[in-house]
MINUMI-610161 format. One record per atom (N, C-alpha, C): atom name; x, y, z; residue in three letters. Coordinates in Angstrom, 2 decimals, m for minus. Example, Ala and Ser with C-alpha at 12.3 -4.5 7.8 and 13.67 -1.06 7.14 Angstrom:
MINUMI-610161
[r N, [13.19, m5.69, 7.80], ala]
[r CA, [12.30, m4.50, 7.80], ala]
[r C, [13.20, m3.30, 7.80], ala]
[r N, [12.85, m2.25, 7.08], ser]
[r CA, [13.67, m1.06, 7.14], ser]
[r C, [12.90, 0.03, 7.87], ser]
END
This chain:
MINUMI-610161
[r N, [m3.65, m17.88, m11.09], unk]
[r CA, [m3.63, m16.57, m12.46], unk]
[r C, [m3.62, m17.52, m13.42], unk]
[r N, [m4.81, m16.74, m14.66], unk]
[r CA, [m4.83, m17.07, m15.75], unk]
[r C, [m3.24, m17.01, m16.61], unk]
[r N, [m3.63, m17.47, m17.63], unk]
[r CA, [m2.27, m18.09, m18.76], unk]
[r C, [m1.96, m16.51, m19.80], unk]
[r N, [m1.28, m15.73, m19.10], unk]
[r CA, [m1.00, m14.20, m20.66], unk]
[r C, [m2.28, m13.28, m19.61], unk]
[r N, [m2.63, m13.32, m18.10], unk]
[r CA, [m3.31, m12.65, m17.77], unk]
[r C, [m3.10, m12.20, m16.47], unk]
[r N, [m3.60, m11.36, m15.85], unk]
[r CA, [m3.58, m11.22, m14.15], unk]
[r C, [m4.85, m11.63, m13.66], unk]
[r N, [m4.62, m12.12, m12.18], unk]
[r CA, [m5.77, m12.65, m11.58], unk]
[r C, [m6.26, m11.85, m11.66], unk]
[r N, [m8.05, m11.99, m12.22], unk]
[r CA, [m9.13, m11.61, m12.08], unk]
[r C, [m9.70, m10.61, m10.82], unk]
[r N, [m9.45, m11.42, m9.84], unk]
[r CA, [m9.75, m11.67, m8.49], unk]
[r C, [m8.89, m10.74, m7.90], unk]
[r N, [m7.70, m10.60, m8.02], unk]
[r CA, [m6.43, m9.40, m7.95], unk]
[r C, [m6.87, m8.27, m8.56], unk]
[r N, [m7.55, m7.81, m9.97], unk]
[r CA, [m7.45, m7.16, m10.23], unk]
[r C, [m9.13, m6.12, m10.09], unk]
[r N, [m9.79, m7.25, m9.42], unk]
[r CA, [m11.64, m6.56, m9.24], unk]
[r C, [m11.35, m5.94, m7.42], unk]
[r N, [m9.71, m6.48, m7.31], unk]
[r CA, [m9.69, m6.05, m5.74], unk]
[r C, [m8.90, m4.83, m5.66], unk]
[r N, [m7.84, m3.98, m6.81], unk]
[r CA, [m7.61, m3.34, m7.62], unk]
[r C, [m8.79, m2.48, m7.39], unk]
[r N, [m10.03, m2.43, m8.19], unk]
[r CA, [m11.03, m1.67, m8.63], unk]
[r C, [m11.50, m1.62, m7.10], unk]
[r N, [m11.86, m2.41, m6.25], unk]
[r CA, [m12.53, m2.19, m5.08], unk]
[r C, [m12.08, m1.04, m4.45], unk]
[r N, [m10.67, m1.46, m3.82], unk]
[r CA, [m10.22, m0.30, m3.67], unk]
[r C, [m10.09, 0.85, m3.59], unk]
[r N, [m9.39, 1.05, m5.23], unk]
[r CA, [m9.81, 2.40, m5.16], unk]
[r C, [m11.04, 2.72, m5.06], unk]
[r N, [m12.02, 2.25, m5.10], unk]
[r CA, [m13.70, 2.52, m4.52], unk]
[r C, [m13.58, 3.22, m3.37], unk]
[r N, [m13.48, 2.55, m2.55], unk]
[r CA, [m12.79, 2.67, m1.09], unk]
[r C, [m12.79, 4.04, m1.01], unk]
[r N, [m11.12, 4.22, m1.40], unk]
[r CA, [m10.24, 5.68, m1.22], unk]
[r C, [m11.36, 6.29, m1.73], unk]
[r N, [m11.55, 6.46, m2.68], unk]
[r CA, [m11.99, 7.46, m3.23], unk]
[r C, [m13.05, 7.71, m2.51], unk]
[r N, [m13.83, 7.14, m2.11], unk]
[r CA, [m15.63, 7.66, m1.35], unk]
[r C, [m15.15, 8.31, m0.16], unk]
[r N, [m13.67, 7.74, 0.62], unk]
[r CA, [m13.65, 8.25, 1.68], unk]
[r C, [m13.06, 9.74, 1.42], unk]
[r N, [m12.07, 9.77, m0.01], unk]
[r CA, [m11.38, 10.94, 0.00], unk]
[r C, [m12.46, 12.12, 0.20], unk]
[r N, [m13.54, 11.30, m0.96], unk]
[r CA, [m14.58, 12.60, m1.18], unk]
[r C, [m16.16, 12.16, m0.40], unk]
[r N, [m15.88, 12.10, 0.84], unk]
[r CA, [m16.60, 11.68, 1.42], unk]
[r C, [m18.07, 11.47, 1.25], unk]
[r N, [m17.87, 10.31, 0.66], unk]
[r CA, [m18.58, 9.19, m0.35], unk]
[r C, [m19.94, 9.85, m1.32], unk]
[r N, [m18.83, 11.27, m1.91], unk]
[r CA, [m19.37, 11.74, m2.92], unk]
[r C, [m18.85, 11.31, m4.74], unk]
[r N, [m17.91, 10.25, m4.41], unk]
[r CA, [m17.34, 9.53, m5.75], unk]
[r C, [m16.86, 8.41, m5.53], unk]
[r N, [m16.75, 7.68, m6.39], unk]
[r CA, [m16.25, 6.76, m6.06], unk]
[r C, [m14.87, 5.95, m7.40], unk]
[r N, [m14.99, 7.09, m8.09], unk]
[r CA, [m13.85, 7.12, m9.11], unk]
[r C, [m12.54, 7.86, m8.93], unk]
[r N, [m11.78, 7.99, m8.25], unk]
[r CA, [m10.81, 9.27, m7.97], unk]
[r C, [m9.42, 8.61, m9.20], unk]
[r N, [m9.36, 7.30, m8.16], unk]
[r CA, [m8.42, 6.66, m9.11], unk]
[r C, [m8.53, 4.90, m10.29], unk]
[r N, [m8.01, 4.78, m10.74], unk]
[r CA, [m8.13, 3.46, m11.39], unk]
[r C, [m7.09, 2.69, m11.49], unk]
[r N, [m7.36, 1.78, m12.01], unk]
[r CA, [m5.54, 0.41, m11.80], unk]
[r C, [m4.66, 0.84, m12.71], unk]
[r N, [m3.36, 1.25, m12.17], unk]
[r CA, [m2.13, 1.38, m12.97], unk]
[r C, [m1.73, 0.62, m13.93], unk]
[r N, [m1.17, 0.90, m15.09], unk]
[r CA, [m1.22, 0.56, m16.42], unk]
[r C, [0.14, m0.57, m15.60], unk]
[r N, [m0.71, m2.20, m16.27], unk]
[r CA, [0.39, m3.26, m15.97], unk]
[r C, [0.67, m2.97, m14.07], unk]
[r N, [m0.51, m2.79, m13.57], unk]
[r CA, [m0.56, m2.95, m12.13], unk]
[r C, [0.94, m2.47, m11.34], unk]
[r N, [1.70, m1.32, m11.97], unk]
[r CA, [2.52, m0.88, m11.43], unk]
[r C, [4.27, m1.31, m12.31], unk]
[r N, [3.67, m2.01, m12.64], unk]
[r CA, [4.79, m3.72, m13.56], unk]
[r C, [5.65, m2.30, m14.79], unk]
[r N, [4.67, m0.98, m15.36], unk]
[r CA, [5.55, m0.79, m16.17], unk]
[r C, [7.03, 0.35, m15.48], unk]
[r N, [6.51, 0.62, m13.88], unk]
[r CA, [7.24, 1.22, m12.87], unk]
[r C, [8.23, 0.36, m12.81], unk]
[r N, [8.16, m0.81, m11.73], unk]
[r CA, [9.27, m2.16, m12.16], unk]
[r C, [9.71, m1.60, m13.32], unk]
[r N, [9.37, m2.07, m14.66], unk]
[r CA, [10.51, m2.76, m15.98], unk]
[r C, [11.46, m1.62, m16.27], unk]
[r N, [10.85, 0.21, m15.84], unk]
[r CA, [11.64, 1.02, m16.28], unk]
[r C, [12.50, 1.57, m15.07], unk]
[r N, [12.42, 0.88, m14.09], unk]
[r CA, [13.13, 1.33, m12.96], unk]
[r C, [13.25, 2.15, m12.49], unk]
[r N, [11.89, 2.65, m12.15], unk]
[r CA, [11.38, 3.68, m11.92], unk]
[r C, [11.34, 4.95, m12.38], unk]
[r N, [12.34, 5.12, m13.77], unk]
[r CA, [12.26, 5.96, m14.25], unk]
[r C, [11.01, 6.96, m15.11], unk]
[r N, [10.18, 5.49, m15.23], unk]
[r CA, [8.53, 6.55, m16.12], unk]
[r C, [7.45, 5.44, m15.27], unk]
[r N, [6.64, 5.59, m15.17], unk]
[r CA, [5.57, 5.15, m14.63], unk]
[r C, [5.12, 5.58, m13.42], unk]
[r N, [4.23, 4.65, m12.76], unk]
[r CA, [3.64, 5.57, m11.72], unk]
[r C, [3.68, 4.19, m10.53], unk]
[r N, [4.32, 3.90, m9.30], unk]
[r CA, [4.35, 3.01, m9.09], unk]
[r C, [3.45, 2.61, m8.08], unk]
[r N, [2.66, 1.23, m8.29], unk]
[r CA, [1.65, 1.17, m6.74], unk]
[r C, [0.66, 0.34, m7.89], unk]
[r N, [m0.35, m0.17, m7.70], unk]
[r CA, [m1.39, m0.36, m8.42], unk]
[r C, [m2.61, 0.12, m8.53], unk]
[r N, [m2.63, 1.67, m7.90], unk]
[r CA, [m3.57, 2.71, m7.99], unk]
[r C, [m2.71, 3.82, m8.71], unk]
[r N, [m3.65, 4.91, m9.64], unk]
[r CA, [m2.98, 5.65, m10.16], unk]
[r C, [m4.50, 6.57, m10.56], unk]
[r N, [m3.85, 7.87, m9.81], unk]
[r CA, [m4.90, 8.90, m10.23], unk]
[r C, [m5.89, 9.04, m11.33], unk]
[r N, [m7.48, 9.17, m11.51], unk]
[r CA, [m7.56, 9.39, m12.66], unk]
[r C, [m8.56, 10.82, m12.09], unk]
[r N, [m8.55, 11.26, m11.44], unk]
[r CA, [m9.43, 12.59, m11.09], unk]
[r C, [m8.00, 13.37, m10.58], unk]
[r N, [m8.23, 14.99, m10.29], unk]
[r CA, [m7.06, 15.93, m9.73], unk]
[r C, [m7.42, 15.61, m8.10], unk]
[r N, [m8.44, 15.12, m7.75], unk]
[r CA, [m8.47, 15.14, m5.98], unk]
[r C, [m7.32, 13.73, m5.70], unk]
[r N, [m7.33, 12.78, m6.49], unk]
[r CA, [m6.76, 11.44, m6.31], unk]
[r C, [m5.16, 12.24, m6.00], unk]
[r N, [m4.48, 13.06, m6.36], unk]
[r CA, [m2.66, 13.71, m7.11], unk]
[r C, [m2.32, 13.16, m5.42], unk]
[r N, [m3.05, 14.06, m4.21], unk]
[r CA, [m2.23, 14.38, m2.71], unk]
[r C, [m2.66, 13.65, m2.45], unk]
[r N, [m3.29, 12.65, m3.05], unk]
[r CA, [m2.63, 11.21, m1.48], unk]
[r C, [m2.01, 10.37, m2.56], unk]
[r N, [m1.48, 10.32, m3.44], unk]
[r CA, [m0.90, 9.38, m4.74], unk]
[r C, [0.45, 10.48, m4.15], unk]
[r N, [0.39, 11.32, m4.44], unk]
[r CA, [2.15, 12.56, m3.91], unk]
[r C, [2.37, 11.95, m2.67], unk]
[r N, [1.46, 11.57, m1.71], unk]
[r CA, [2.67, 11.19, m0.38], unk]
[r C, [2.71, 9.27, m0.15], unk]
[r N, [1.50, 8.27, m0.97], unk]
[r CA, [1.57, 7.18, m0.75], unk]
[r C, [2.04, 6.15, m1.93], unk]
[r N, [2.16, 4.89, m2.11], unk]
[r CA, [2.05, 4.18, m2.64], unk]
[r C, [1.66, 3.20, m2.57], unk]
[r N, [0.29, 2.30, m3.06], unk]
[r CA, [m0.81, 1.94, m2.75], unk]
[r C, [m0.15, 0.62, m3.48], unk]
[r N, [m0.24, m0.40, m2.80], unk]
[r CA, [m0.30, m1.61, m3.26], unk]
[r C, [m1.38, m2.61, m3.03], unk]
[r N, [m1.65, m3.52, m3.59], unk]
[r CA, [m3.28, m3.86, m2.98], unk]
[r C, [m3.24, m5.53, m3.78], unk]
[r N, [m3.25, m6.31, m2.73], unk]
[r CA, [m3.26, m7.94, m2.92], unk]
[r C, [m4.63, m8.61, m2.22], unk]
[r N, [m5.37, m9.62, m2.75], unk]
[r CA, [m5.74, m10.04, m2.39], unk]
[r C, [m6.31, m11.57, m2.91], unk]
[r N, [m6.13, m12.53, m2.31], unk]
[r CA, [m5.33, m13.98, m2.13], unk]
[r C, [m6.51, m14.60, m1.16], unk]
[r N, [m6.78, m15.75, m1.56], unk]
[r CA, [m7.20, m17.05, m0.57], unk]
[r C, [m5.94, m17.36, 0.85], unk]
[r N, [m5.53, m16.94, 0.91], unk]
[r CA, [m4.67, m16.87, 2.03], unk]
[r C, [m3.94, m16.20, 2.12], unk]
[r N, [m4.04, m14.92, 2.75], unk]
[r CA, [m2.52, m14.11, 2.85], unk]
[r C, [m1.55, m14.88, 3.49], unk]
[r N, [m1.58, m16.37, 4.07], unk]
[r CA, [m0.91, m16.69, 4.94], unk]
[r C, [m0.23, m15.27, 6.28], unk]
[r N, [m1.21, m15.17, 6.81], unk]
[r CA, [m0.61, m14.31, 8.19], unk]
[r C, [0.54, m14.65, 9.18], unk]
[r N, [m0.22, m15.86, 9.42], unk]
[r CA, [1.02, m16.96, 10.47], unk]
[r C, [2.05, m16.69, 10.40], unk]
[r N, [2.58, m16.94, 8.84], unk]
[r CA, [3.71, m16.75, 8.65], unk]
[r C, [4.48, m15.64, 8.22], unk]
[r N, [3.79, m14.45, 7.81], unk]
[r CA, [3.94, m13.33, 8.16], unk]
[r C, [4.05, m12.04, 9.50], unk]
[r N, [3.53, m13.03, 10.19], unk]
[r CA, [3.55, m12.75, 11.75], unk]
[r C, [5.05, m13.57, 12.32], unk]
[r N, [5.49, m14.81, 12.21], unk]
[r CA, [6.68, m15.76, 12.46], unk]
[r C, [7.53, m14.98, 11.81], unk]
[r N, [7.41, m14.52, 10.75], unk]
[r CA, [8.90, m15.04, 9.78], unk]
[r C, [9.69, m14.37, 10.25], unk]
[r N, [11.10, m14.35, 10.22], unk]
[r CA, [12.47, m14.29, 10.36], unk]
[r C, [13.03, m13.82, 9.12], unk]
[r N, [13.16, m14.61, 8.39], unk]
[r CA, [13.86, m14.11, 7.38], unk]
[r C, [13.23, m13.63, 5.91], unk]
[r N, [12.25, m12.94, 5.57], unk]
[r CA, [11.46, m11.74, 5.00], unk]
[r C, [10.89, m12.86, 3.58], unk]
[r N, [10.73, m14.44, 3.82], unk]
[r CA, [10.47, m15.18, 2.71], unk]
[r C, [8.89, m15.38, 2.88], unk]
[r N, [8.12, m14.44, 3.41], unk]
[r CA, [6.20, m14.95, 3.58], unk]
[r C, [5.91, m13.74, 1.94], unk]
[r N, [4.93, m14.44, 1.69], unk]
[r CA, [4.35, m13.70, 0.51], unk]
[r C, [4.09, m12.02, 1.29], unk]
[r N, [3.77, m12.02, 2.57], unk]
[r CA, [3.13, m10.68, 2.93], unk]
[r C, [4.85, m9.59, 3.09], unk]
[r N, [5.53, m10.48, 3.50], unk]
[r CA, [7.05, m9.98, 3.66], unk]
[r C, [7.51, m9.34, 2.56], unk]
[r N, [7.52, m10.19, 1.22], unk]
[r CA, [7.98, m10.16, m0.26], unk]
[r C, [6.81, m8.59, m0.41], unk]
[r N, [5.73, m8.41, m0.62], unk]
[r CA, [5.00, m7.21, m0.78], unk]
[r C, [4.89, m6.28, m0.10], unk]
[r N, [5.22, m6.24, 1.23], unk]
[r CA, [5.67, m4.88, 2.33], unk]
[r C, [7.31, m4.47, 0.99], unk]
[r N, [8.35, m5.20, 1.43], unk]
[r CA, [9.48, m4.67, 1.26], unk]
[r C, [9.34, m4.27, m0.83], unk]
[r N, [8.84, m4.62, m1.00], unk]
[r CA, [8.17, m4.18, m2.75], unk]
[r C, [7.82, m3.06, m3.18], unk]
[r N, [6.66, m2.65, m1.68], unk]
[r CA, [6.32, m1.78, m2.12], unk]
[r C, [7.32, m0.14, m0.95], unk]
[r N, [7.86, m1.05, m0.14], unk]
[r CA, [8.41, 0.07, 0.53], unk]
[r C, [9.74, 0.43, m0.17], unk]
[r N, [10.28, m0.19, m1.26], unk]
[r CA, [11.29, m0.04, m2.10], unk]
[r C, [10.72, 1.14, m3.42], unk]
[r N, [9.73, 0.54, m3.74], unk]
[r CA, [9.07, 1.76, m4.76], unk]
[r C, [9.07, 2.92, m3.99], unk]
[r N, [8.48, 3.01, m3.23], unk]
[r CA, [7.96, 3.99, m1.54], unk]
[r C, [9.17, 5.17, m1.58], unk]
[r N, [10.64, 4.27, m1.47], unk]
[r CA, [11.21, 5.40, m1.23], unk]
[r C, [12.04, 5.77, m2.56], unk]
[r N, [12.13, 5.04, m3.62], unk]
[r CA, [12.13, 5.07, m4.61], unk]
[r C, [11.49, 6.66, m5.40], unk]
[r N, [10.38, 6.53, m5.16], unk]
[r CA, [9.57, 7.70, m5.32], unk]
[r C, [9.08, 8.76, m3.84], unk]
[r N, [10.17, 8.58, m3.34], unk]
[r CA, [9.81, 9.21, m2.22], unk]
[r C, [8.57, 9.60, m1.34], unk]
[r N, [7.71, 8.48, m1.51], unk]
[r CA, [6.39, 8.19, m1.12], unk]
[r C, [6.68, 7.18, 0.18], unk]
[r N, [5.76, 7.14, 0.86], unk]
[r CA, [5.48, 6.15, 1.81], unk]
[r C, [4.54, 4.79, 1.09], unk]
[r N, [4.29, 3.94, 2.14], unk]
[r CA, [4.02, 2.77, 0.92], unk]
[r C, [2.88, 2.07, 2.29], unk]
[r N, [1.33, 2.04, 1.14], unk]
[r CA, [0.21, 1.78, 1.99], unk]
[r C, [m0.38, 0.44, 1.43], unk]
[r N, [0.07, m0.76, 1.97], unk]
[r CA, [m0.44, m2.19, 1.67], unk]
[r C, [m2.01, m2.72, 1.41], unk]
[r N, [m2.60, m2.43, 0.84], unk]
[r CA, [m4.07, m2.92, 1.47], unk]
[r C, [m3.93, m4.46, 1.25], unk]
[r N, [m4.52, m5.21, 1.91], unk]
[r CA, [m4.29, m7.29, 1.74], unk]
[r C, [m5.50, m7.46, 2.11], unk]
[r N, [m6.07, m8.58, 1.50], unk]
[r CA, [m7.57, m8.64, 1.36], unk]
[r C, [m6.99, m10.71, 1.46], unk]
[r N, [m7.55, m11.60, 2.84], unk]
[r CA, [m7.82, m12.81, 2.60], unk]
[r C, [m9.38, m12.82, 2.68], unk]
[r N, [m9.79, m14.18, 1.78], unk]
[r CA, [m11.29, m14.67, 1.61], unk]
[r C, [m11.71, m14.54, 3.14], unk]
[r N, [m12.86, m14.00, 3.54], unk]
[r CA, [m13.79, m14.31, 4.43], unk]
[r C, [m13.14, m13.47, 5.83], unk]
[r N, [m11.76, m12.54, 5.64], unk]
[r CA, [m11.88, m11.65, 6.67], unk]
[r C, [m11.40, m10.72, 6.39], unk]
[r N, [m11.60, m9.41, 7.47], unk]
[r CA, [m11.80, m7.77, 7.17], unk]
[r C, [m10.61, m7.66, 6.23], unk]
[r N, [m10.11, m6.89, 5.34], unk]
[r CA, [m9.03, m6.24, 4.76], unk]
[r C, [m8.14, m5.30, 5.72], unk]
[r N, [m7.02, m5.67, 5.51], unk]
[r CA, [m6.07, m4.83, 6.22], unk]
[r C, [m5.18, m3.94, 5.57], unk]
[r N, [m4.52, m2.70, 5.86], unk]
[r CA, [m3.48, m2.23, 5.62], unk]
[r C, [m1.60, m2.31, 6.39], unk]
[r N, [m1.24, m2.10, 5.79], unk]
[r CA, [0.36, m2.92, 5.96], unk]
[r C, [0.94, m1.26, 5.90], unk]
[r N, [1.95, m0.71, 6.32], unk]
[r CA, [2.41, 0.40, 6.75], unk]
[r C, [3.66, 0.73, 7.37], unk]
[r N, [4.33, 2.28, 6.56], unk]
[r CA, [5.18, 1.88, 7.59], unk]
[r C, [5.36, 2.43, 9.27], unk]
[r N, [6.39, 2.41, 9.89], unk]
[r CA, [5.61, 2.41, 11.22], unk]
[r C, [5.30, 4.12, 11.37], unk]
[r N, [6.02, 4.65, 10.35], unk]
[r CA, [5.86, 6.31, 10.58], unk]
[r C, [4.85, 6.89, 10.06], unk]
[r N, [3.93, 6.34, 9.42], unk]
[r CA, [2.84, 6.34, 9.31], unk]
[r C, [1.88, 5.70, 10.04], unk]
[r N, [2.34, 4.53, 10.50], unk]
[r CA, [1.57, 3.42, 11.62], unk]
[r C, [0.94, 4.47, 13.10], unk]
[r N, [2.28, 5.55, 13.05], unk]
[r CA, [2.20, 6.35, 14.52], unk]
[r C, [1.34, 7.42, 14.56], unk]
[r N, [0.78, 7.91, 13.52], unk]
[r CA, [m0.23, 8.54, 13.04], unk]
[r C, [m1.65, 7.67, 13.41], unk]
[r N, [m1.35, 6.48, 13.19], unk]
[r CA, [m2.88, 5.65, 13.03], unk]
[r C, [m3.05, 5.36, 14.62], unk]
[r N, [m1.56, 5.05, 15.18], unk]
[r CA, [m2.33, 4.01, 16.73], unk]
[r C, [m3.18, 4.80, 17.42], unk]
[r N, [m3.37, 6.03, 18.26], unk]
[r CA, [m4.17, 6.68, 18.97], unk]
[r C, [m5.48, 6.39, 18.68], unk]
[r N, [m5.75, 6.00, 17.52], unk]
[r CA, [m7.10, 6.22, 16.69], unk]
[r C, [m7.65, 4.72, 16.18], unk]
[r N, [m7.26, 3.98, 16.60], unk]
[r CA, [m7.15, 2.15, 15.37], unk]
[r C, [m6.30, 1.41, 16.39], unk]
[r N, [m7.35, 0.51, 16.71], unk]
[r CA, [m6.06, m0.96, 17.17], unk]
[r C, [m5.11, m1.51, 16.01], unk]
[r N, [m3.79, m1.02, 16.15], unk]
[r CA, [m2.90, m1.56, 15.20], unk]
[r C, [m1.99, m2.39, 15.93], unk]
[r N, [m1.04, m3.01, 15.43], unk]
[r CA, [m0.45, m3.78, 15.51], unk]
[r C, [0.86, m3.93, 14.58], unk]
[r N, [2.28, m3.52, 15.91], unk]
[r CA, [3.52, m2.83, 15.10], unk]
[r C, [4.16, m4.69, 15.10], unk]
[r N, [4.82, m4.64, 13.83], unk]
[r CA, [5.77, m5.67, 13.52], unk]
[r C, [6.64, m6.15, 13.29], unk]
[r N, [7.35, m6.87, 12.94], unk]
[r CA, [9.06, m7.36, 12.55], unk]
[r C, [9.58, m5.98, 12.73], unk]
[r N, [10.08, m6.12, 14.27], unk]
[r CA, [10.50, m5.52, 14.96], unk]
[r C, [10.52, m3.33, 14.81], unk]
[r N, [9.44, m3.56, 15.26], unk]
[r CA, [8.55, m1.82, 14.92], unk]
[r C, [8.76, m1.18, 13.52], unk]
[r N, [9.11, m2.17, 12.16], unk]
[r CA, [8.99, m1.41, 10.62], unk]
[r C, [7.73, m1.74, 9.77], unk]
[r N, [6.74, m2.13, 10.40], unk]
[r CA, [5.42, m2.59, 10.02], unk]
[r C, [4.70, m2.36, 10.96], unk]
[r N, [3.33, m1.55, 10.68], unk]
[r CA, [2.35, m1.52, 10.96], unk]
[r C, [1.14, m2.15, 10.35], unk]
[r N, [m0.04, m2.89, 10.86], unk]
[r CA, [m0.84, m3.76, 10.37], unk]
[r C, [m1.97, m2.86, 11.09], unk]
[r N, [m3.19, m2.85, 10.27], unk]
[r CA, [m4.17, m2.00, 11.39], unk]
[r C, [m5.93, m2.63, 10.44], unk]
[r N, [m6.76, m2.48, 10.72], unk]
[r CA, [m7.94, m2.78, 9.67], unk]
[r C, [m8.18, m1.63, 8.85], unk]
[r N, [m8.74, m2.11, 7.72], unk]
[r CA, [m8.89, m0.90, 6.52], unk]
[r C, [m10.13, m0.23, 6.50], unk]
[r N, [m11.16, m0.75, 7.47], unk]
[r CA, [m12.19, 0.02, 8.37], unk]
[r C, [m11.78, 1.34, 8.85], unk]
[r N, [m10.79, 0.91, 9.74], unk]
[r CA, [m10.03, 1.67, 10.53], unk]
[r C, [m9.85, 2.74, 10.07], unk]
[r N, [m8.55, 2.93, 9.51], unk]
[r CA, [m8.03, 3.95, 8.44], unk]
[r C, [m9.31, 4.39, 7.53], unk]
[r N, [m10.26, 4.15, 7.51], unk]
[r CA, [m11.35, 4.62, 6.08], unk]
[r C, [m12.17, 5.54, 7.29], unk]
[r N, [m12.19, 5.15, 8.53], unk]
[r CA, [m12.81, 6.15, 10.27], unk]
[r C, [m12.16, 7.08, 9.89], unk]
[r N, [m10.99, 7.63, 10.03], unk]
[r CA, [m10.32, 9.28, 9.91], unk]
[r C, [m11.01, 10.26, 8.96], unk]
[r N, [m10.88, 11.38, 9.56], unk]
[r CA, [m10.74, 12.45, 8.73], unk]
[r C, [m10.07, 12.31, 7.30], unk]
[r N, [m9.99, 12.72, 6.37], unk]
[r CA, [m8.71, 11.90, 5.45], unk]
[r C, [m8.11, 13.09, 5.26], unk]
[r N, [m8.51, 14.09, 4.95], unk]
[r CA, [m7.60, 15.57, 5.72], unk]
[r C, [m5.95, 15.90, 6.39], unk]
[r N, [m6.81, 15.81, 7.75], unk]
[r CA, [m6.57, 15.53, 8.21], unk]
[r C, [m5.39, 14.40, 8.83], unk]
[r N, [m5.35, 13.38, 7.73], unk]
[r CA, [m5.01, 12.27, 7.44], unk]
[r C, [m3.62, 12.55, 7.03], unk]
[r N, [m3.72, 13.46, 5.41], unk]
[r CA, [m2.66, 13.79, 4.86], unk]
[r C, [m2.23, 14.90, 5.29], unk]
[r N, [m2.53, 15.67, 6.39], unk]
[r CA, [m1.75, 17.04, 6.28], unk]
[r C, [m0.31, 16.55, 7.30], unk]
[r N, [m1.75, 15.22, 8.09], unk]
[r CA, [0.11, 14.58, 9.07], unk]
[r C, [0.47, 14.44, 8.11], unk]
[r N, [m0.03, 13.16, 7.72], unk]
[r CA, [1.07, 12.35, 6.26], unk]
[r C, [2.08, 13.53, 5.83], unk]
[r N, [2.28, 14.60, 5.19], unk]
[r CA, [2.81, 14.99, 4.33], unk]
[r C, [3.59, 16.11, 6.13], unk]
[r N, [3.44, 16.29, 6.69], unk]
[r CA, [4.48, 16.12, 7.82], unk]
[r C, [5.39, 15.63, 7.91], unk]
[r N, [5.70, 14.37, 7.44], unk]
[r CA, [6.10, 13.71, 8.24], unk]
[r C, [7.33, 13.46, 6.55], unk]
[r N, [8.88, 13.68, 7.38], unk]
[r CA, [9.69, 13.27, 6.25], unk]
[r C, [9.28, 12.44, 5.60], unk]
[r N, [10.13, 12.64, 4.26], unk]
[r CA, [9.66, 11.83, 2.92], unk]
[r C, [10.53, 10.57, 2.96], unk]
[r N, [10.64, 9.29, 2.94], unk]
[r CA, [11.28, 8.26, 3.04], unk]
[r C, [12.59, 8.36, 1.81], unk]
[r N, [13.98, 8.20, 3.04], unk]
[r CA, [14.92, 8.22, 1.65], unk]
[r C, [15.04, 6.80, 1.11], unk]
[r N, [15.65, 6.88, m0.23], unk]
[r CA, [16.05, 5.10, m0.26], unk]
[r C, [17.32, 4.77, 0.48], unk]
[r N, [16.70, 3.33, 0.12], unk]
[r CA, [17.75, 2.82, 1.08], unk]
[r C, [19.30, 2.74, 0.45], unk]
[r N, [20.77, 2.67, 1.44], unk]
[r CA, [21.76, 2.92, 0.56], unk]
[r C, [22.23, 1.50, 0.01], unk]
[r N, [22.71, 1.47, m1.06], unk]
[r CA, [22.80, 0.23, m1.90], unk]
[r C, [23.80, m0.70, m0.54], unk]
[r N, [23.77, m1.94, m0.80], unk]
[r CA, [25.05, m2.84, 0.42], unk]
[r C, [26.49, m3.50, m0.99], unk]
[r N, [27.07, m3.85, m0.91], unk]
[r CA, [27.64, m3.80, m1.12], unk]
[r C, [28.26, m5.32, m0.69], unk]
[r N, [28.35, m6.50, m1.60], unk]
[r CA, [28.72, m7.92, m1.04], unk]
[r C, [30.38, m7.70, m1.06], unk]
[r N, [31.00, m7.83, m0.35], unk]
[r CA, [32.34, m8.56, m0.82], unk]
[r C, [32.70, m9.90, m0.67], unk]
[r N, [33.35, m9.48, m1.91], unk]
[r CA, [33.81, m11.27, m1.78], unk]
[r C, [35.50, m11.38, m1.57], unk]
END
């Protein structure tokens, strides 16, 4: 990351992901339904969810509101996603574990499901989501259930092959995720 700014690779990936999701939702008509979020969701985090929009993408067109009312989208592009560490991570310390945990927490706080779109150099981007949403994806694409059945991973191209309206109908029929209760530590 360059001093005083965001990672240019990450910013470009957020724009690319917004374009892909836009094309998917409009069946190829538009690529401009989403834009990068102010501070890439940092405004939501900094204000503790009282203001701002969670995740890396925000609606730049009314047709994107339906999707973003169901999902918090987090976009990550790295030279190495450390997929092996994520698959074998039992302590939740890998990069992807931390990313999923953050997206899940923001989604629960906003009453939405999370969708992490992650890319590594020279590898097809993947989607990580909850098992509730993943249960919809399983019959239609090759998925992998990870971390004691809490996260489902699939190729982004598989998600984009689904009919977006049917997919959103199914997701909207799911109960919204509730915030996790705060755990007090007794000393």
